[in-house]
KEKE-3310 file (N, C-alpha, C; in steps of 0.2 Angstrom, whole numbers, plus 5000, padded with zeros to 4 digits):
npx = (5168:5155:5144:5138:5125:5118:5099:5091:5080:5078:5074:5081:5086:5096:5106:5109:5123:5120:5123:5133:5127:5136:5152:5168:5173:5162:5151:5140:5121:5110:5100:5103:5102:5112:5118:5111:5104:5098:5085:5077:5066:5065:5070:5081:5083:5101:5099:5110:5114:5117:5125:5140:5154:5157:5168:5173:5170:5164:5156:5158:5150:5141:5144:5137:5128:5122:5109:5111:5126:5143:5141:5150:5158:5154:5161:5164:5157:5164:5155:5151:5153:5144:5133:5130:5130:5115:5110:5109:5116:5131:5137:5153:5158:5158:5167:5166:5153:5150:5156:5151:5138:5144:5147:5135:5130:5137:5134:5120:5119:5127:5119:5110:5121:5128:5125:5141:5140:5128:5136:5144:5135:5129:5138:5142:5134:5130:5124:5112:5109:5101:5091:5085:5071:5071:5069:5071:5075:5069:5067:5080:5092:5094:5103:5093:5086:5092:5093:5080:5077:5087:5083:5068:5073:5080:5069:5062:5069:5070:5057:5059:5071:5078:5082:5094:5100:5102:5110:5124:5123:5129:5131:5126:5113:5109:5106:5115:5110:5115:5112:5102:5101:5090:5083:5094:5094:5080:5080:5091:5083:5071:5077:5081:5071:5063:5074:5073:5060:5048:5039:5021:5006:4989:4973:4959:4942:4936:4920:4916:4905:4897:4905:4907:4895:4894:4903:4900:4887:4893:4903:4903:4898:4910:4921:4916:4921:4933:4940:4947:4939:4943:4947:4955:4952:4943:4950:4958:4948:4942:4954:4957:4945:4947:4960:4952:4947:4959:4973:4987:4990:4994:5008:5026:5040:5054:5070:5069:5058:5039:5031:5015:5003:4993:4990:4984:4993:4995:5003:5004:5008:5017:5017:5031:5034:5047:5058:5055:5048:5038:5034:5021:5014:4999:4995:4987:4974:4964:4956:4950:4938:4930:4930:4942:4952:4950:4956:4966:4973:4973:4981:4995:4996:4999:5010:5019:5021:5024:5037:5039:5038:5042:5054:5044:5034:5036:5039:5035:5025:5015:5006:5003:4998:4997:4992:4992:4983:4981:4988:4986:4987:4980:4985:4996:5010:5025:5017:5031:5036:5035:5048:5051:5038:5024:5014:5006:4996:4988:4978:4970:4966:4951:4937:4925:4915:4908:4897:4890:4877:4867:4848:4835:4833:4838:4847:4856:4863:4876:4883:4897:4908:4922:4938:4955:4961:4974:4982:4999:5010:5021:5026:5032:5026:5010:4997:4990:4976:4974:4977:4968:4957:4958:4958:4944:4936:4941:4934:4922:4919:4919:4912:4900:4900:4891:4876)
npy = (4967:4966:4975:4974:4978:4986:4987:5002:5006:5006:5018:5025:5016:5009:4995:4977:4967:4950:4937:4930:4920:4913:4910:4920:4915:4905:4900:4907:4911:4922:4931:4922:4920:4929:4938:4939:4954:4962:4971:4982:4980:4970:4954:4950:4942:4946:4947:4942:4951:4948:4933:4927:4925:4925:4939:4947:4951:4966:4971:4963:4950:4958:4968:4986:4991:5004:5009:5008:5006:4996:4980:4968:4962:4954:4944:4943:4930:4918:4912:4900:4896:4907:4899:4887:4892:4898:4885:4879:4869:4868:4855:4853:4842:4823:4822:4835:4839:4828:4836:4849:4845:4841:4851:4859:4850:4852:4867:4865:4858:4868:4877:4872:4871:4877:4894:4903:4911:4902:4890:4895:4896:4886:4877:4885:4883:4871:4863:4852:4854:4849:4847:4860:4867:4876:4893:4901:4903:4889:4882:4883:4884:4898:4910:4917:4909:4898:4907:4910:4895:4893:4903:4897:4887:4890:4896:4885:4878:4886:4883:4870:4864:4851:4853:4859:4874:4887:4898:4899:4898:4914:4911:4912:4911:4920:4923:4928:4936:4938:4954:4952:4956:4964:4966:4977:4988:4990:4998:5007:5013:5018:5027:5035:5042:5045:5056:5064:5070:5080:5074:5072:5065:5063:5059:5049:5041:5028:5021:5003:4999:4999:4995:4981:4976:4978:4968:4956:4953:4952:4944:4931:4929:4938:4929:4919:4926:4925:4932:4938:4946:4958:4968:4976:4982:4988:4999:5005:5011:5019:5028:5033:5041:5049:5055:5064:5075:5079:5080:5085:5074:5063:5063:5065:5072:5081:5089:5101:5101:5095:5082:5078:5067:5061:5045:5035:5025:5013:5005:4992:4987:4971:4960:4949:4941:4936:4942:4956:4967:4968:4981:4980:4985:4990:4996:5010:5014:5022:5018:5007:4995:4991:4977:4973:4979:4971:4956:4962:4965:4954:4943:4950:4949:4937:4931:4941:4935:4922:4925:4927:4939:4952:4966:4977:4976:4982:4993:5012:5017:5030:5032:5024:5011:5006:4992:4991:4987:4973:4963:4968:4979:4996:5008:5018:5029:5039:5033:5026:5036:5032:5037:5045:5048:5058:5054:5042:5031:5024:5009:5003:4992:4985:4986:4981:4994:5006:5018:5036:5040:5050:5048:5054:5066:5061:5057:5040:5027:5014:5001:5000:4994:4999:5009:5014:5028:5033:5046:5048:5061:5072:5086:5094:5096:5096:5103:5105:5106:5101:5087:5085:5085:5076:5064:5064:5063:5050:5044:5047:5041:5027:5026:5027:5019:5010:4998)
npz = (4799:4810:4820:4840:4847:4862:4863:4859:4864:4877:4886:4893:4905:4914:4907:4914:4908:4909:4904:4891:4881:4870:4864:4862:4844:4841:4829:4822:4819:4808:4819:4829:4849:4857:4865:4885:4892:4908:4914:4928:4924:4914:4906:4893:4876:4867:4847:4837:4824:4810:4803:4805:4815:4833:4839:4845:4866:4870:4882:4897:4908:4922:4919:4916:4903:4893:4882:4869:4868:4865:4862:4858:4844:4827:4815:4798:4788:4775:4761:4761:4773:4779:4773:4779:4793:4791:4791:4780:4767:4756:4745:4739:4737:4741:4753:4757:4760:4770:4780:4781:4787:4796:4804:4805:4811:4824:4825:4830:4841:4848:4852:4864:4874:4890:4893:4898:4911:4916:4916:4928:4938:4939:4943:4956:4964:4965:4958:4949:4932:4921:4932:4929:4925:4908:4903:4890:4873:4864:4875:4882:4895:4906:4913:4924:4926:4933:4945:4950:4954:4963:4974:4976:4982:4993:5001:5005:5010:5024:5026:5028:5040:5035:5024:5011:5013:5000:5002:5015:5032:5042:5056:5069:5069:5058:5040:5025:5012:4993:4986:4970:4952:4948:4960:4965:4953:4956:4967:4964:4954:4961:4972:4965:4958:4973:4975:4965:4962:4968:4977:4983:4989:4987:4997:4993:4998:4991:4987:4983:4977:4964:4954:4961:4961:4947:4942:4947:4942:4926:4927:4923:4909:4903:4905:4897:4886:4888:4894:4911:4921:4931:4945:4944:4931:4930:4937:4926:4918:4923:4926:4915:4914:4921:4916:4908:4915:4921:4911:4914:4921:4914:4908:4905:4914:4906:4908:4900:4896:4897:4893:4886:4883:4871:4868:4882:4892:4902:4916:4927:4941:4946:4956:4960:4969:4980:4972:4967:4959:4942:4930:4918:4902:4898:4884:4876:4882:4880:4867:4872:4875:4891:4891:4880:4889:4899:4893:4887:4900:4907:4897:4899:4913:4915:4909:4912:4927:4920:4917:4901:4897:4885:4879:4875:4882:4892:4889:4885:4895:4902:4913:4930:4939:4956:4964:4979:4988:4985:4994:5008:5011:5019:5015:5008:5006:5003:4986:4976:4960:4945:4935:4920:4924:4929:4939:4949:4954:4969:4975:4991:5002:5000:5014:5021:5028:5041:5038:5034:5027:5017:5012:5004:5011:5024:5036:5035:5041:5035:5027:5017:5005:5003:4999:5001:4991:4982:4975:4970:4967:4955:4959:4953:4942:4942:4952:4970:4966:4952:4955:4963:4956:4946:4953:4959:4949:4947:4957:4955:4943:4946:4958:4951:4943:4930:4931)
capx = (5165:5149:5146:5135:5123:5113:5094:5091:5072:5077:5070:5084:5085:5103:5103:5118:5126:5118:5126:5132:5126:5141:5159:5172:5175:5156:5149:5132:5118:5106:5094:5104:5102:5118:5119:5106:5103:5093:5087:5073:5058:5062:5077:5078:5090:5099:5101:5115:5113:5121:5128:5147:5160:5157:5176:5176:5164:5167:5154:5157:5145:5139:5145:5135:5127:5119:5107:5116:5131:5144:5140:5155:5158:5157:5166:5160:5159:5163:5147:5148:5151:5135:5125:5129:5126:5109:5107:5111:5125:5132:5141:5158:5160:5154:5170:5162:5146:5149:5159:5145:5135:5144:5148:5130:5125:5138:5130:5113:5122:5129:5112:5108:5127:5127:5132:5149:5139:5125:5138:5148:5130:5125:5143:5145:5127:5132:5116:5113:5108:5096:5085:5080:5068:5074:5063:5074:5070:5069:5069:5087:5092:5095:5107:5091:5079:5093:5094:5074:5079:5091:5079:5063:5077:5081:5063:5058:5073:5067:5053:5061:5076:5082:5085:5100:5099:5104:5116:5125:5123:5135:5132:5120:5105:5109:5109:5117:5109:5118:5106:5101:5102:5084:5082:5099:5091:5072:5082:5092:5077:5067:5081:5083:5064:5062:5076:5073:5053:5045:5032:5016:5001:4982:4970:4952:4939:4929:4915:4915:4898:4894:4911:4906:4888:4892:4908:4897:4882:4895:4909:4904:4899:4917:4925:4916:4925:4941:4943:4946:4936:4946:4945:4960:4951:4938:4952:4961:4944:4942:4958:4957:4940:4949:4964:4949:4949:4968:4977:4993:4992:4997:5015:5033:5045:5059:5073:5068:5050:5035:5028:5009:5002:4985:4988:4986:4997:4994:5009:5001:5012:5013:5022:5034:5035:5054:5061:5052:5039:5036:5026:5020:5010:4993:4993:4983:4968:4958:4952:4948:4932:4932:4932:4946:4955:4950:4958:4976:4979:4976:4989:4999:5000:4997:5015:5023:5022:5029:5045:5038:5036:5044:5054:5041:5030:5035:5040:5029:5021:5013:5006:5006:4993:5000:4985:4994:4978:4979:4992:4982:4988:4976:4986:5003:5012:5021:5019:5036:5034:5041:5052:5051:5031:5022:5011:5007:4987:4987:4972:4971:4962:4945:4935:4916:4915:4900:4896:4882:4874:4859:4843:4828:4835:4839:4855:4858:4870:4878:4891:4899:4915:4926:4945:4958:4965:4979:4988:5002:5011:5026:5024:5034:5020:5005:4997:4984:4970:4974:4978:4960:4951:4958:4954:4938:4931:4942:4931:4915:4916:4920:4905:4894:4895:4881:4875)
capy = (4968:4968:4979:4972:4984:4985:4991:5009:5007:5006:5025:5027:5014:5003:4986:4974:4959:4944:4931:4929:4912:4912:4912:4921:4909:4902:4903:4910:4914:4927:4930:4919:4922:4930:4939:4941:4959:4962:4979:4982:4977:4964:4953:4951:4943:4951:4944:4943:4957:4946:4928:4929:4923:4929:4940:4950:4953:4970:4972:4955:4948:4962:4976:4988:4992:5011:5008:5008:5004:4992:4974:4966:4961:4949:4946:4941:4923:4917:4911:4894:4899:4907:4894:4883:4894:4899:4878:4876:4864:4868:4851:4850:4833:4819:4824:4842:4839:4826:4842:4854:4842:4840:4859:4861:4848:4857:4872:4866:4859:4873:4881:4868:4873:4880:4899:4903:4912:4898:4886:4896:4897:4879:4874:4889:4881:4864:4861:4848:4859:4845:4848:4864:4869:4883:4896:4904:4900:4883:4879:4884:4887:4903:4912:4920:4900:4897:4912:4907:4889:4894:4905:4895:4879:4893:4896:4880:4875:4890:4880:4863:4862:4847:4856:4864:4881:4890:4903:4897:4904:4917:4914:4918:4913:4925:4923:4934:4933:4944:4958:4951:4963:4967:4972:4981:4992:4992:5000:5014:5019:5020:5032:5041:5045:5050:5063:5071:5073:5082:5069:5075:5062:5066:5052:5051:5035:5026:5014:5000:4994:4997:4990:4974:4973:4975:4961:4951:4952:4951:4940:4923:4934:4939:4922:4916:4928:4922:4938:4936:4951:4960:4974:4982:4983:4995:5004:5007:5013:5025:5033:5036:5046:5054:5060:5070:5080:5081:5079:5085:5070:5059:5067:5065:5076:5081:5095:5106:5101:5093:5081:5079:5061:5057:5039:5033:5018:5012:5002:4987:4986:4966:4958:4942:4935:4939:4944:4959:4968:4969:4984:4976:4990:4989:5002:5015:5010:5026:5014:5000:4992:4985:4967:4975:4980:4964:4955:4962:4964:4946:4940:4953:4947:4928:4932:4942:4930:4915:4927:4930:4948:4956:4972:4978:4973:4985:5000:5018:5019:5035:5032:5020:5009:5000:4989:4988:4983:4965:4962:4970:4987:5000:5015:5019:5033:5041:5026:5030:5039:5027:5040:5051:5050:5062:5053:5033:5027:5017:5008:5001:4986:4984:4982:4985:5001:5008:5024:5041:5042:5055:5046:5059:5073:5058:5053:5034:5022:5008:4996:5000:4993:5006:5009:5024:5029:5039:5048:5053:5066:5076:5093:5099:5095:5098:5105:5101:5108:5097:5083:5084:5085:5070:5060:5066:5061:5043:5040:5049:5034:5019:5024:5028:5013:5007:4991)
capz = (4807:4813:4830:4842:4853:4867:4860:4860:4865:4886:4890:4898:4910:4913:4908:4914:4904:4914:4902:4886:4876:4864:4866:4857:4841:4839:4823:4823:4812:4809:4824:4836:4854:4857:4876:4894:4895:4914:4919:4931:4920:4909:4905:4885:4872:4860:4845:4830:4820:4805:4802:4807:4821:4838:4839:4852:4868:4875:4890:4901:4911:4925:4916:4915:4895:4893:4876:4859:4870:4861:4867:4855:4838:4824:4809:4793:4785:4767:4756:4762:4781:4778:4772:4785:4799:4790:4791:4773:4765:4749:4745:4733:4736:4748:4760:4761:4762:4777:4785:4782:4790:4805:4806:4806:4818:4829:4827:4831:4847:4851:4856:4869:4878:4893:4893:4904:4917:4919:4920:4934:4943:4941:4949:4961:4969:4966:4955:4941:4928:4919:4934:4932:4918:4907:4900:4887:4868:4864:4883:4885:4902:4907:4921:4927:4928:4939:4951:4955:4957:4970:4979:4978:4987:4999:5004:5007:5016:5028:5030:5031:5042:5033:5017:5013:5011:4996:5005:5020:5037:5042:5062:5075:5064:5051:5032:5018:5004:4990:4982:4962:4950:4948:4966:4963:4949:4957:4972:4962:4951:4967:4976:4960:4959:4975:4975:4959:4962:4975:4979:4987:4991:4991:4996:4993:5000:4986:4986:4976:4978:4960:4952:4963:4958:4940:4941:4950:4936:4921:4927:4919:4902:4903:4905:4889:4880:4886:4900:4918:4924:4937:4947:4940:4921:4930:4938:4921:4913:4930:4925:4906:4913:4926:4914:4904:4920:4921:4904:4915:4923:4908:4907:4908:4916:4909:4911:4896:4894:4898:4885:4886:4879:4868:4871:4889:4891:4909:4920:4931:4945:4946:4961:4958:4977:4982:4966:4966:4956:4934:4928:4910:4901:4893:4880:4869:4884:4878:4866:4873:4880:4899:4888:4877:4894:4903:4889:4888:4907:4910:4894:4902:4919:4914:4904:4916:4930:4918:4914:4895:4893:4881:4881:4871:4886:4897:4887:4883:4901:4903:4920:4934:4944:4960:4967:4984:4992:4985:5000:5013:5014:5019:5013:5006:5003:4994:4983:4972:4953:4939:4933:4921:4923:4931:4945:4950:4958:4973:4979:4997:5004:5002:5019:5025:5033:5044:5034:5036:5019:5016:5009:5006:5016:5033:5037:5038:5044:5032:5029:5010:5003:5003:5000:5000:4985:4984:4970:4970:4958:4955:4961:4948:4934:4944:4958:4972:4962:4946:4957:4969:4952:4946:4959:4961:4943:4946:4962:4953:4938:4951:4960:4949:4938:4927:4935)
cpx = (5159:5147:5138:5133:5118:5106:5094:5085:5074:5076:5072:5089:5091:5101:5111:5117:5124:5123:5127:5132:5129:5148:5164:5174:5171:5156:5141:5127:5111:5100:5098:5103:5108:5121:5111:5106:5097:5092:5081:5068:5059:5069:5075:5086:5093:5100:5105:5112:5115:5125:5136:5150:5159:5167:5177:5170:5168:5164:5153:5149:5146:5143:5139:5133:5119:5115:5111:5124:5134:5145:5149:5154:5157:5159:5163:5161:5160:5155:5148:5149:5144:5130:5125:5128:5119:5104:5105:5117:5126:5140:5145:5158:5159:5159:5165:5157:5145:5152:5155:5140:5137:5144:5141:5124:5128:5136:5124:5114:5120:5125:5110:5115:5124:5129:5136:5143:5133:5131:5141:5142:5131:5131:5145:5140:5128:5124:5119:5109:5102:5089:5081:5077:5070:5067:5067:5070:5073:5070:5076:5085:5096:5099:5100:5083:5084:5093:5087:5075:5083:5086:5073:5067:5078:5075:5062:5062:5074:5062:5053:5068:5083:5087:5088:5097:5104:5112:5118:5125:5130:5135:5127:5113:5104:5112:5112:5116:5110:5111:5107:5101:5095:5084:5087:5098:5085:5077:5087:5087:5074:5073:5081:5077:5062:5067:5075:5067:5052:5039:5025:5009:4994:4977:4964:4949:4936:4926:4914:4910:4894:4897:4909:4900:4890:4897:4903:4891:4886:4900:4908:4905:4906:4921:4923:4919:4932:4944:4944:4944:4940:4945:4949:4960:4947:4945:4956:4957:4943:4947:4959:4951:4941:4955:4961:4950:4954:4972:4984:4995:4998:5001:5019:5035:5050:5062:5069:5061:5046:5031:5021:5007:4995:4984:4988:4989:5000:4996:5005:5008:5012:5021:5025:5037:5044:5058:5060:5046:5043:5032:5023:5014:5004:4992:4988:4974:4963:4953:4950:4941:4932:4934:4937:4953:4957:4956:4966:4977:4977:4980:4992:5003:5002:5006:5021:5025:5027:5036:5044:5037:5043:5046:5050:5035:5030:5038:5035:5026:5019:5012:5004:4999:4997:4993:4989:4989:4980:4984:4990:4985:4983:4977:4994:5006:5022:5023:5025:5036:5039:5043:5053:5043:5029:5018:5008:5001:4989:4981:4975:4966:4955:4941:4929:4917:4906:4899:4888:4883:4865:4854:4837:4829:4835:4845:4853:4864:4869:4883:4890:4905:4919:4936:4947:4962:4965:4980:4993:5007:5018:5025:5026:5029:5015:5005:4990:4977:4969:4973:4970:4955:4952:4956:4947:4933:4936:4938:4925:4912:4917:4912:4899:4894:4890:4881:4875)
cpy = (4971:4970:4976:4974:4982:4989:4998:5012:5004:5010:5025:5022:5010:4997:4984:4967:4955:4940:4931:4920:4909:4914:4915:4916:4906:4907:4905:4913:4918:4926:4926:4922:4923:4931:4939:4946:4960:4970:4978:4978:4971:4962:4950:4948:4947:4947:4944:4945:4953:4939:4931:4923:4929:4931:4943:4952:4958:4971:4964:4955:4953:4970:4980:4993:4997:5008:5013:5010:4996:4984:4969:4966:4954:4950:4942:4932:4923:4913:4903:4892:4898:4904:4891:4886:4896:4891:4877:4874:4864:4863:4852:4844:4831:4821:4832:4842:4834:4832:4845:4851:4842:4846:4860:4857:4851:4864:4872:4865:4862:4879:4879:4868:4878:4887:4899:4906:4906:4890:4888:4896:4890:4876:4878:4885:4874:4861:4854:4853:4856:4844:4851:4865:4877:4889:4901:4900:4894:4879:4879:4888:4894:4906:4916:4913:4897:4902:4912:4902:4891:4896:4902:4889:4883:4894:4891:4876:4879:4887:4874:4864:4860:4847:4860:4871:4885:4895:4900:4901:4906:4918:4915:4920:4918:4922:4928:4932:4941:4947:4953:4957:4966:4971:4978:4988:4995:4997:5010:5018:5021:5027:5039:5045:5048:5056:5065:5073:5075:5079:5071:5070:5065:5058:5054:5044:5033:5020:5011:4995:4993:4995:4981:4971:4970:4968:4956:4948:4949:4945:4934:4926:4935:4933:4921:4920:4929:4929:4938:4945:4955:4967:4980:4985:4989:5003:5008:5011:5019:5030:5036:5043:5051:5058:5066:5075:5085:5080:5080:5077:5065:5060:5062:5073:5077:5086:5102:5106:5096:5089:5077:5073:5061:5049:5038:5027:5017:5007:4998:4986:4978:4963:4951:4938:4940:4943:4952:4962:4971:4974:4984:4983:4989:4997:5006:5013:5015:5022:5008:4998:4991:4979:4970:4976:4974:4959:4955:4963:4957:4942:4945:4949:4939:4928:4935:4939:4921:4918:4924:4935:4950:4962:4976:4980:4978:4992:5006:5019:5026:5038:5025:5017:5003:4999:4986:4984:4976:4961:4964:4977:4990:5006:5014:5026:5036:5034:5028:5031:5036:5035:5039:5052:5054:5061:5045:5037:5021:5018:5003:4995:4988:4982:4987:4991:5004:5017:5029:5040:5046:5051:5051:5064:5068:5055:5046:5029:5016:5007:4996:4998:4998:5005:5017:5022:5035:5039:5055:5056:5069:5081:5097:5101:5097:5098:5101:5104:5102:5089:5078:5083:5078:5064:5058:5063:5053:5040:5040:5044:5028:5020:5025:5023:5010:4999:4987)
cpz = (4808:4820:4831:4846:4857:4861:4863:4864:4874:4891:4896:4903:4910:4913:4909:4911:4910:4912:4895:4885:4871:4867:4861:4854:4840:4832:4823:4817:4814:4814:4831:4841:4855:4865:4877:4894:4901:4914:4926:4931:4917:4909:4898:4883:4867:4855:4839:4826:4811:4807:4803:4813:4825:4838:4845:4858:4873:4881:4891:4904:4919:4924:4914:4907:4898:4884:4870:4864:4864:4864:4865:4848:4835:4816:4803:4791:4776:4766:4761:4769:4782:4778:4777:4791:4798:4791:4785:4772:4758:4748:4739:4731:4741:4753:4763:4761:4769:4781:4785:4787:4795:4807:4809:4811:4824:4832:4830:4838:4853:4855:4863:4875:4883:4893:4898:4910:4921:4920:4926:4940:4946:4947:4955:4969:4970:4964:4949:4937:4923:4924:4935:4925:4916:4903:4894:4880:4866:4868:4885:4891:4903:4914:4926:4931:4936:4945:4955:4957:4964:4975:4980:4983:4993:5003:5005:5013:5023:5032:5034:5033:5039:5025:5016:5010:5005:4997:5013:5024:5039:5051:5066:5071:5059:5045:5029:5014:5001:4986:4976:4958:4948:4955:4966:4961:4950:4964:4969:4959:4956:4971:4970:4958:4965:4976:4968:4959:4968:4975:4984:4985:4991:4991:4998:4995:4994:4989:4981:4974:4972:4956:4956:4961:4951:4939:4942:4943:4929:4921:4923:4911:4899:4902:4899:4884:4881:4892:4907:4921:4932:4940:4945:4934:4924:4934:4930:4918:4917:4927:4918:4909:4916:4921:4908:4906:4921:4917:4906:4918:4918:4904:4907:4907:4912:4910:4909:4896:4897:4893:4887:4879:4875:4870:4881:4890:4899:4912:4923:4935:4948:4951:4959:4964:4977:4977:4963:4962:4947:4934:4920:4910:4896:4889:4875:4877:4884:4873:4864:4877:4888:4896:4886:4883:4898:4900:4889:4896:4907:4904:4898:4909:4919:4913:4910:4924:4928:4917:4907:4892:4891:4880:4879:4875:4891:4895:4887:4888:4903:4910:4923:4937:4949:4965:4975:4989:4993:4991:5007:5017:5012:5016:5013:5004:5007:4991:4976:4965:4950:4935:4924:4920:4928:4938:4943:4958:4964:4976:4984:4997:5003:5007:5019:5030:5036:5041:5034:5028:5018:5013:5011:5010:5022:5031:5041:5039:5038:5031:5022:5010:4999:5003:5000:4993:4986:4975:4971:4965:4960:4954:4956:4942:4938:4949:4962:4970:4957:4949:4961:4961:4948:4948:4960:4955:4945:4953:4959:4947:4942:4955:4958:4943:4935:4928:4927)
residu = (MET:THR:ASP:ILE:LEU:VAL:PRO:ALA:GLU:GLN:GLU:GLY:THR:LYS:ALA:ILE:VAL:ARG:SER:TRP:LEU:LYS:LYS:VAL:GLY:ASP:THR:VAL:ALA:LEU:ASN:ASP:PRO:LEU:VAL:GLU:LEU:GLU:THR:ASP:LYS:VAL:THR:GLN:GLU:VAL:PRO:ALA:PRO:ALA:ALA:GLY:VAL:LEU:THR:GLU:ILE:LEU:LEU:ASP:THR:ASP:ALA:GLU:ALA:GLU:PRO:GLY:ALA:LEU:LEU:GLY:ARG:LEU:SER:ALA:LEU:ASP:GLY:ARG:ALA:VAL:ALA:ALA:ALA:ALA:GLY:ARG:VAL:VAL:PRO:THR:SER:ALA:ALA:SER:THR:ALA:GLN:ALA:SER:LEU:SER:HIS:THR:ALA:ALA:ALA:GLU:SER:VAL:THR:VAL:LEU:SER:PRO:ALA:VAL:ARG:ARG:ALA:VAL:ARG:GLU:HIS:GLY:LEU:ASP:ALA:SER:SER:ILE:LYS:GLY:THR:GLY:ARG:GLY:GLY:ARG:LEU:THR:ARG:LEU:ASP:VAL:ASP:ARG:PHE:VAL:ALA:VAL:ARG:GLY:ARG:LYS:ALA:GLU:LEU:ASP:PRO:THR:GLN:PRO:ALA:SER:THR:PRO:ALA:SER:GLY:GLY:GLY:VAL:ARG:ALA:ILE:PRO:HIS:ASP:ARG:MET:ARG:ILE:ALA:ILE:ALA:GLN:ASN:MET:LEU:ASN:SER:ILE:THR:ALA:ALA:PRO:HIS:VAL:THR:ALA:MET:PHE:GLU:CYS:ASP:PHE:SER:ALA:ILE:ILE:ALA:HIS:ARG:ARG:LYS:HIS:LYS:ILE:ALA:PHE:GLU:LYS:GLU:GLY:ALA:ASN:LEU:THR:PHE:THR:ALA:TYR:PHE:ILE:ALA:ALA:CYS:VAL:ALA:ALA:MET:LYS:ALA:SER:PRO:ALA:ILE:ASN:SER:ARG:TRP:TYR:GLU:ASP:ARG:LEU:GLU:LEU:TYR:ASP:ASP:ILE:ASN:ILE:GLY:ILE:GLY:THR:ALA:LEU:GLY:ASP:LYS:GLY:LEU:ILE:VAL:PRO:VAL:VAL:PRO:ARG:CYS:GLN:GLU:LEU:SER:LEU:LEU:GLY:ILE:ALA:LEU:ARG:LEU:GLY:ASP:LEU:ILE:GLU:ARG:ALA:ARG:ASP:SER:ARG:LEU:SER:GLY:GLY:ASP:VAL:ARG:GLY:GLY:THR:PHE:THR:ILE:SER:ASN:HIS:GLY:VAL:SER:GLY:SER:LEU:PHE:ALA:SER:PRO:ILE:ILE:ILE:SER:GLN:PRO:GLN:SER:ALA:ILE:LEU:GLY:ILE:GLY:LYS:THR:GLU:LYS:ARG:VAL:VAL:VAL:ARG:GLU:VAL:ASP:GLY:VAL:ASP:THR:ILE:GLN:ILE:ARG:PRO:LEU:ALA:TYR:VAL:SER:LEU:THR:ILE:ASP:HIS:ARG:VAL:VAL:ASP:GLY:HIS:GLN:THR:ASN:GLY:TRP:LEU:SER:LYS:PHE:VAL:GLU:THR:ILE:GLU:GLN:TRP:PRO:HIS)
# end
């Protein structure tokens, strides 16, 4: 027997078994996708650790799966079956050749068969599976694809009453919308964080004139290099500078220790519409130029919105940025920390405001593009002095960015 295990690199987050892609009795090849797991961060496939026959499913759909937990078991194949599962036919006669060919064809076709969870979802919502685009390996239809299709159909129904709603009204103009797994996981993590850590928020005002001028001057040059120069790239670079002023911000709190990191791995909160948000991580930001940051950031955001992130793309974060201003928010407090990190940066909406600036010893009234920037910290880790020191350096870096 070969054990099928939940990947250990989950950073302590719980996974939910979303759907099994094979059923008991199916023959699988090494690295065939077996089961989909979902956390609040990403949906990932667990591949077969060996060729064999799926003998047991121990954690079925909707079960919680802790890192390292036993999902199921594979039984070994004999030599000829192993070869067939790997796509090789080992004939000993014409009859056996034909039989092996049929077995191989059936194994290939089984990859395109809908998983039990997908079949159930399609049936419950009265959908035509062929009308839904699959994003799984080889274009396979996943449960997440079905959920998204249903959600989009529901939003269209709200705008067009002639379209059928995904969930029937419960009367009185109210629709009951069950929580999906991602929303439940996000809710649990938010509650756990605010319960575990004493959140304190400090706010500064930041003048974006310098980075606006720099972006206007260099945007086309960056595009020629394949990079979209967004303001978030500047924020990441300024975070790296600020970490030098307050290194303890780049840390994680555990009950028996505080871990300080040399690598600055910055997660970027990315909205997925009604599905919630995901936080892809730009690793080792301290080693990157502004161009390098922009290139990595653009790739991650594009794949996040296309549901193509891997588990590795959302792991290892040591700090997080929430650019809530892109949706119009001036200020948010507290922005909840991604545990076990020690802090999170919030960026509010940029607005032109009238300010007083001293020029040659004389007060002048100017119009400047300003935004509120906040740092929410775990007060177990750092105090106000370090928090304000970090924000001071962040603002200084943004405001004095060379043109």
